[in-house]
C-alpha positions in Angstrom: 3.1 6.3 25.7 2.5 9.2 23.8 -0.1 10.1 21.4 1.9 10.6 18.5 3.6 7.0 19.0 0.0 5.6 18.3 -0.5 7.8 15.3 2.8 6.6 13.9 1.8 2.9 14.0 -1.9 3.5 12.7 -0.5 5.3 9.8 2.0 2.9 9.0 -0.3 0.0 9.2 -2.0 2.0 6.3 0.9 3.1 4.1 3.3 0.1 4.7 6.4 2.1 5.3 8.0 4.5 7.5 9.2 6.6 4.9 5.5 7.1 3.3 4.3 7.8 7.0 7.0 10.6 7.3 6.2 12.2 4.0 2.4 12.2 5.3 2.8 13.4 8.5 5.9 15.7 7.7 8.0 14.2 10.1 11.5 12.7 9.8 11.8 8.7 9.2 14.4 8.7 12.3 11.9 10.4 14.4 9.2 7.6 13.7 11.6 4.7 13.9 12.8 5.8 17.3 9.1 6.7 18.7 8.1 2.9 17.3 11.1 1.5 19.0 10.4 3.1 22.4 6.8 2.0 22.4 7.8 -1.5 21.4 10.0 -1.6 24.3 7.4 0.1 26.7 4.9 -2.7 25.6 7.1 -5.7 25.7 6.1 -6.6 21.9 7.0 -6.3 18.6 4.4 -4.4 16.4 5.8 -4.4 12.8 8.0 -7.1 10.8 9.6 -6.5 7.6 8.2 -8.2 4.4 9.1 -8.2 0.8 6.3 -5.5 0.7 7.3 -3.4 3.4 6.2 -3.3 7.1 3.6 -5.6 8.2 1.9 -5.9 11.6 2.5 -8.6 13.8 -0.3 -10.7 15.1 -0.1 -9.0 18.1 0.9 -5.6 16.5 -2.7 -5.8 14.6 -4.4 -5.9 18.2 -2.4 -2.9 19.3 -3.0 -0.9 16.2 -7.1 -1.6 16.7 -6.6 -0.4 20.1 -4.3 2.6 19.0 -6.8 3.5 16.1 -9.9 3.8 18.8 -8.0 6.0 21.4 -7.1 8.4 18.3 -11.0 8.4 17.4 -11.8 9.1 20.7 -9.1 12.1 21.0 -10.6 13.3 17.8 -14.4 13.3 19.2 -13.2 15.2 22.2 -11.9 18.0 20.1 -15.0 18.0 17.8 -17.3 18.0 20.8 -15.5 21.3 22.1 -16.5 23.0 18.7 -20.3 23.6 19.1 -20.4 26.2 16.7 -20.8 25.1 13.0 -18.4 28.0 12.0 -15.7 26.2 13.9 -15.8 22.9 12.2 -12.3 22.5 10.4 -10.7 19.8 8.4 -9.0 18.7 5.2 -11.2 16.1 3.3 -9.8 14.3 0.0 -12.6 12.7 -2.1 -11.6 10.1 -4.9 -15.0 9.8 -7.4 -15.9 8.3 -10.3 -16.6 10.8 -13.1 -20.7 10.4 -12.9 -20.6 12.3 -9.4 -17.9 14.8 -10.4 -20.3 16.3 -12.9 -22.8 17.7 -10.7 -23.8 16.1 -7.2 -20.4 16.8 -5.5 -19.8 20.2 -7.2 -23.3 21.3 -5.6 -22.4 19.4 -2.5 -18.9 21.3 -2.2 -20.6 24.6 -2.7 -22.9 24.1 0.4 -20.1 23.0 2.4 -17.8 25.8 1.7 -20.8 28.2 2.5 -21.9 26.5 5.7 -18.2 25.0 6.7 -15.7 27.9 5.9 -13.0 25.9 7.8 -13.2 22.7 5.6 -11.0 22.5 2.8 -11.8 19.8 0.0 -9.7 18.1 -2.6 -11.6 16.4 -5.1 -10.1 13.6 -7.4 -11.7 12.2 -10.5 -10.9 8.8 -11.1 -11.5 5.3 -12.5 -13.8 2.9 -10.2 -10.7 0.8 -9.5 -8.5 3.8 -8.4 -11.5 5.1 -6.3 -11.2 1.9 -4.3 -7.4 1.9 -4.0 -7.4 5.5 -2.7 -9.7 4.7 0.0 -7.6 1.2 0.8 -4.5 3.0 0.8 -5.4 6.0 2.9 -5.0 8.6 0.2 -9.0 9.5 0.3 -11.4 9.9 3.0 -14.1 9.1 1.2 -14.7 7.0 -2.4 -17.7 7.6 -4.5 -18.2 4.8 -6.7 -20.8 2.6 -8.3 -20.9 -0.8 -6.1 -17.2 -2.1 -6.3 -16.4 -5.7 -7.6 -14.1 -6.0 -4.7 -12.4 -9.1 -3.0 -14.5 -10.1 0.3 -11.3 -9.3 2.0 -11.5 -5.6 0.7 -15.1 -5.5 1.5 -14.7 -6.4 5.1 -12.6 -3.3 5.5 -15.1 -0.8 3.9 -17.9 1.0 5.4 -20.7 1.5 2.8 -23.1 4.3 2.5 -25.8 4.0 -0.1 -26.0 7.0 -2.2 -28.6 6.5 -5.3 -29.5 4.2 -8.0 -29.4 5.4 -11.2 -31.1 3.4 -14.3 -29.3 3.0 -17.4 -30.5 4.0 -20.9 -28.9 3.3 -24.2 -27.5 6.0 -26.3 -27.4 6.1 -29.8 -27.1 8.8 -33.1 -30.5 9.7 -34.4 -30.3 8.1 -37.6 -29.3 4.7 -35.8 -31.6 1.6 -36.8 -32.6 1.4 -33.0 -34.3 4.9 -33.7 -37.2 3.2 -35.8 -38.3 0.9 -32.9 -40.8 1.7 -30.7 -39.2 -0.9 -28.1 -35.6 -1.8 -27.9 -34.8 -5.1 -26.3 -31.5 -6.3 -25.1 -31.7 -8.7 -28.4 -31.8 -5.3 -30.4 -28.9 -3.6 -28.3 -26.1 -6.5 -28.8 -26.4 -6.6 -32.3 -24.4 -3.0 -32.1 -20.7 -2.1 -31.0 -20.7 -0.7 -27.5 -18.3 1.8 -26.8 -17.3 1.9 -22.7 -14.8 4.3 -21.0 -13.5 1.6 -18.2 -12.1 -1.7 -18.1 -13.6 -4.2 -20.7 -13.7 -7.0 -18.2 -15.8 -5.0 -15.5 -18.2 -4.1 -17.9 -18.4 -8.1 -19.3 -19.2 -9.2 -15.6 -21.6 -6.4 -14.8 -23.7 -6.4 -18.2 -23.6 -10.7 -17.8 -25.2 -9.9 -14.7 -27.6 -7.6 -15.7 -28.5 -9.1 -19.4 -27.6 -12.6 -18.5 -24.7 -15.0 -19.6 -26.5 -16.3 -22.8 -26.7 -12.8 -24.3 -22.9 -11.9 -25.4 -22.6 -8.4 -26.3 -21.1 -7.8 -29.7 -18.0 -5.7 -29.8 -16.7 -3.3 -27.1 -14.3 -0.3 -28.2 -12.8 0.8 -25.2 -11.7 4.3 -24.3 -10.0 5.6 -21.1 -11.5 8.9 -21.8 -15.5 9.3 -21.0 -15.4 12.3 -23.8 -13.4 10.2 -26.3 -16.7 7.6 -26.5 -19.0 10.4 -27.5 -16.8 10.7 -31.0 -17.6 7.1 -31.8 -21.3 7.5 -30.7 -21.4 10.9 -32.9 -19.7 8.8 -36.2 -22.3 6.4 -35.9 -19.8 3.5 -35.1 -21.0 2.6 -31.7 -23.7 3.0 -29.1 -23.5 3.3 -25.4 -25.4 2.4 -22.2 -25.3 5.1 -19.6 -26.7 6.1 -16.3 -29.5 8.8 -15.6 -26.8 10.2 -13.6 -24.6 10.9 -16.9 -27.4 11.6 -19.0 -28.8 14.5 -17.1 -25.5 16.3 -16.2 -23.7 16.1 -19.8 -24.9 18.3 -22.2 -23.9 15.7 -25.0 -26.7 13.5 -24.4 -29.1 16.0 -24.6 -28.3 17.0 -27.9 -30.9 16.5 -30.6 -28.5 14.5 -32.6 -28.4 12.0 -29.7 -31.3 9.5 -28.6 -31.7 7.9 -25.3 -34.2 4.9 -24.6 -34.7 2.4 -22.1 -34.4 -0.9 -22.8 -37.8 -3.0 -22.6 -38.0 -5.8 -20.4 -35.4 -5.2 -18.3 -34.3 -2.1 -15.6 -30.5 -1.9 -15.5 -29.2 0.0 -12.8 -25.8 1.2 -11.2 -26.0 1.8 -7.5 -23.7 3.8 -6.4 -22.1 4.2 -2.9 -19.8 6.3 -0.3 -17.1 4.1 0.6 -14.6 4.7 3.8 -12.3 2.7 5.8 -13.9 1.2 8.8 -11.0 2.0 11.0 -10.9 5.5 10.1 -12.1 8.2 12.3 -15.3 9.6 11.2 -14.5 13.3 11.8 -17.2 16.1 12.1 -16.2 17.4 8.8 -16.8 14.3 7.3 -20.3 13.8 8.7 -21.2 16.9 7.6 -20.0 16.2 4.2 -21.6 12.7 3.6 -25.1 14.3 5.1 -24.8 17.0 2.4 -23.8 14.4 -0.3 -26.9 12.3 0.6 -29.2 15.6 0.4 -27.8 16.2 -3.2 -28.2 12.6 -4.3 -31.7 13.0 -3.3 -32.4 16.3 -4.9 -31.2 14.9 -8.0 -33.5 11.9 -7.9 -36.3 14.4 -7.8 
């Protein structure tokens, strides 16, 4: 039994195919296929079986893969323990994050990490909430930075979540909007106006119903896939928006004299942001350092 065999089966469990695993590990597909056959013969058990969607672990295979991942994790721990000098900590991290975190907190985190740990390389991908979750589930990202995901129960069982920040939400509108004349803006005032969003309308409805109540139906949605596009609707007075402090403090658009932001009286809507990672994925020294600094920068932002 070899370590590379254990690595192959854990990766196939994530990617669902030998071809994808070969591409990710820079190994030929025949090499992986032969390694798995040899391991199955040695163990006397079939690890994978074919399905319409690719390779799926057998019942026995799932148990084997869990143990294989634990062995790989311990090997990585041994390597990390040998690197007592922080300058020797190395690794490549891929982070998939929603745009709110990509504007200020992640750049500051990356700057600190690069200064302290020059051998850690970073790849940051800005994505929508659903894509962030999929990147983590598919093994395409070491971390996902997301507001609390509307995931299935099965997905939630696969994730380890670390709370980063709670960001209050405010209503945003052009300075000549009738909302500007109100001393206190209630949710009943808000729902009279079209609201522009930059993510899936259905997800927005679910969230707003949770916060504002099922009886208060939001009047209209204008949906844009680009967070910058919605600003043009606000600038023209065609719609209002509800944004987090995380966005308001890091985006100069909302700090313009032409845009007013106010709290919604009587409720305290907020979005909670979390770091997501797979439970069975090794938590490397590089990952630990990044997450620690990410939490530091998130706490600084709240101050």
